[in-house]
N, C-alpha and C positions, 0 to 999 in steps of 0.2 A: 418645163414647169418651174415656177419660182417656189422654193420651199422655205427660204429664210430672207429676212430683211434686216439690215443693220442700220440703226439710227445713231448718228454721231452728234452729240451736243457738247462734247468736251474738247473740241479742237484736236482730236486725235487723227481722224481721217480727212477732215476738211477744215480749212482755215480761210477766213474771208480775205480777199485781196486788199481790202481797205484797212485791214487790221482790227476792225470792229464790226460785228454783225449788225449792230443797231445804228451806228453813226458813220455814214460814208465820209471819206476824206474831203470830198468837195461840198460838204454840208454848208459852209458859210456862203459859197457861191450860189447854191440852190435856194437858200433861205433869204439871203440878204443880211446885212449887218444888224438892222433893227430887230428882225425876227430872231436872229441868232442870239442877240443880247437878252431877249425875252426868254428864250429857251434856257440859256445859261442861268438866268435868275431863278428859273423854276427847276433847276437841276436837283435840288434837295427833294422836292416832291416826286420827281421822276425816280430818284434812287429809292425813296421810301416805298413807292408803289411797286417798283420792281422787286424789292425785298419781300413785301407782302405777298406778291404773286409767287415767288420762289418758296416761301414758307408754306403757302397753300399747296403747291405742287409736291413739295417734300412730304407733307402730311397726308396726301391723298394718292399714294402710289397705287396703280392698278396692276403692276407687275411685281409680284412678291417673291418669286422663286426663280432659280436659274432655268427650270423647265418652262415656266411661263414665258 
């Protein structure tokens, strides 16, 4: 029977082989140069949205104690 589950989001137990969870190393080949350039030009909005998401997650913790 499983009694505990460990979730690792801090690169302690697991680390992505590509070096980044969100962007694989072969992204330019997957997207093509034109789409890659569009993505790079929108990087600021991606960063801003990621920060907004992290702020929301940090403000809405469901686990508050070690026991939980």
